[in-house]
N, C-alpha and C positions, 0 to 999 in steps of 0.2 A: 482378242481379250484373253488375259492369263487364266489358266485353269483355276477354278475355285472362286472366281469373281461373280459367277452367275447367281450365287446366293445373295450377295450384296445388291446386285442389279435387281433381283426380284423384290427385295425389301424396299428399295428405292421406288419401284413402280407400284407395288401393291400394299406396302406397309406390313406391320406385324399382325399376327393373329390376335383376336380380341382378348384372349385370356393370357397373352404372353407375359406381361409384367406381373400378373398374379401368380403364374407358375414359377417365375424367377424368385419372387418373394418367398413362396412356400419352400422352394428348393434350398434357399439360404437358411430358412428357419429349421429345416431338417438336418442341415449340415452338422451342427454340434452333436445331435443324437447319433448320427452315423459314425462320427469320429469316436464317440464314447464306446459304441458297440465294438468298433475295431480294436480299440485299446484294451477292452475287457477280454477279447478273444486271443490277442497276440501273446505269444510265448517266446522265451529264449532271447537270442541275439536281436531278432526283429523288434521285440518289445523294448529292448535297451535303446536301439536306434530311434524308435518312435518316441520314447520318453525324452531322448536328447533333443529331437526336433521340436517337440511340444515345449520343452523348457526354453529353447532359444526364442520361440515365438512369444512366450510369456514375458521373457526378459525385454524383448523389443517393445512389447505392448506397454510394460511398466515404464520403460524409458520415455515413450511418447507421452504417457499420462504425466510423468514427472516433469517433462519439458513444458507441457501445457500449464501445469500448476506453477512452475517457475516463472512463466511469462506473466501469469496473473499477479504473482507476488511482486515481480519487477516493475509493474506499473506504479509510477510515482503517485503518492497520496497528496492530495491538496490540503494545505493547512487551513483550519477555520479562521475567519477574519476576526481579530480582536480589536476592541475600541482603543484608539490611541497607539496603534502599532506603527512600525516603520513602513513607509510607502513601498508598494511592491516592486517599483523599478529600482529600488536600492538593494533588494534582497532577491534570492532565487525564488521564483514563483512557486516552485514545488520542492518538497523535501523527500529525499530517498528513504525508503523504508529500511528498518534494521535488518530485515531478511536479506536484502541486497548486500548490505555491508558484510554480513556474516558469510554469505556465499563467496564474496570477493576475498575475504581473509583465508577461507579454506582453499580457494584456488591458488593464492599466493604461497601458502604452505606446501601445497602439492608441487608447485613449480620449484620451490627451494629444494624439496626432497628429490625431485627428478634431476636437478642440477648437481646434486651431491654425487650421484652415481653416473655422471657422464663418462663415456668411454672414448678412447682415442679413435677407434674405428666404429662409428655408429651404423654404417651400412657396409655389407660385404656381398660379394658375388655369390649367388645361389649355386650350390654344387649338386649335380644330379646323382641319383643312386648308382647309376652305371659307372660313374667316375670313382665312387668310393668302394663299391662292392664288385668283385669279379665272381662270376658263376663258376662253381666247381661241380664237374660232372662225376657222379658216384654210382655205385651199384655194379653188378657183375658185367652188364653190357654198357655201362657209362651212360645210362639214359636218365637217371634221376638228376634233378637240378635244384636240390633243396639247400645245399651248402653255399656259403658265400665267404670269399676271401677278402679281408679288409686291406685296401691298397694305400691307406693313409696312415700317418703316425698315430699311435695309440698310447695310452697310459693304463697300466694295470698295477694294482697294489702289491706289496711284498708278500702278502698271504694268499696270492692268487693261485688257484689250482685249475688246470684245464679239465674239462669234462672228457669222458671217454669219447674217442673219435666217432663212434656211432651216433652219439647224442649231441655233438658239438655242431651247432649251425653256423655260427660266425667264428671264423678262424682269424686270429690276430698274430701275424708272424713275429717271431722273436726279433728279427732285424729291424722292425719298425716300432718296437716298444722303447719309449724314452722315459727316463726317470728324473732328468735335470733340465732346467731351462735357464736361458740367459735373460735375466730380468733387469730392466733399466728403471732406475728411480727418477721420475720426471723433475723433481726439485733439486736433487743432488747431482743430476746429470752423470750418474755413475752406473755401471752395469755389474751385476753380481750373478754368479752361477749358483742357483738355488735348487733345492729338491722340490719336486712336485708332490703335493699331498693328494690332489684329486682334480677331476674335471667337473667344474660347477655347471657350465651351460655351454652347449654348442648351438649357435644360432641357426644351423641348418635343420636340425631335427632333435627331438627328445631321445630318439633311439640312439643317435650318435653320442649324446651325453651319457646315456647309460652304458654304452660300450666303451666309453673313454676315448673316442676318436677326437684328435686335435687337428683342426683346420684353422685357416685365417679368421680371426674374429672370435675365437673360442675364449671363454672366461675360465681360467685355471686357478687353483688355489696353491700357493707356494709357501714354503717354510721360511719365514723371515726372522727366526729367533737369533740368527748370527748377526743380524744388522743392528740389534740393540734398540729396536723401536719400543716405546712404552706408551701406555694410555695416560689420560689425565690423572687417573688415580694412582699411577705408578706401577701398574702391572705390565709385565713383558708381553708384547704382541707375538703370538706364535705363528699364526697363519694369516695371509692376506691374499686378496684376489689380484690377478693380473690378466691383461688381454693379449692374446697372441697376435703379432703384427706381421708375420711372414708366413710363407708356405713351407712348413717343416719338411714335407716329403721331398721338396726340391733342394733345400739348403742343407739338409742333414743335421739341423739343430733347431731348437725352439727359441725364437726371440719374442720377448713380451715386454709390455709396459705396465708397471705397478699402478694400481688404482688407489691413489692416495685420498 
């Protein structure tokens, strides 16, 4: 018999104690009070983490309630029988409620909006932190491991100034800083060498987006003023998003596809 099964065996033979279910009920009733006491006493970062956890639980609870309400609304309502009406076998026996129609229209709009921003590479290979960052040993005896060297291609703006070496945690080498990208227009089937304005979103992590790390699948903003693109109102388009389609650290250049 595996260790720990003796409790189950005992319950099978002798059953629960007489007040078992009453004790369980009381324990569950005390749970919210205990939780509120913990929340009142917690301070600092622990309080933030606790609030975040509670918020997630509340959101899930609300979603469940909303789903139940939606199920109730989705139930089709029966039409009252009117004298002299068309026989039921010629018509639908039930009519969908207006709430269902409204929810369907909202879903359709969301689908259209999602389709507008479809990207050439919807899925990319996840990259580990060890692959992007290399640990730099510092200090008199080279024991400190606080600094990190970025091993991928990065973008920094023209007005970028490095921090003093003592306070700079993430080192972005000059040799891996890029300012231009080869952007292909999907409709014109032509490639242009355009200036990079900034890194909008790196799918790997928000930290990489803030550091300006460019990997495969990253959304970058490029300067398209030279292409002569205009809006419906006649204004010149200055910046547009493009998705990186290659591994820049391997190829030595950034290839991207413009998101039209």
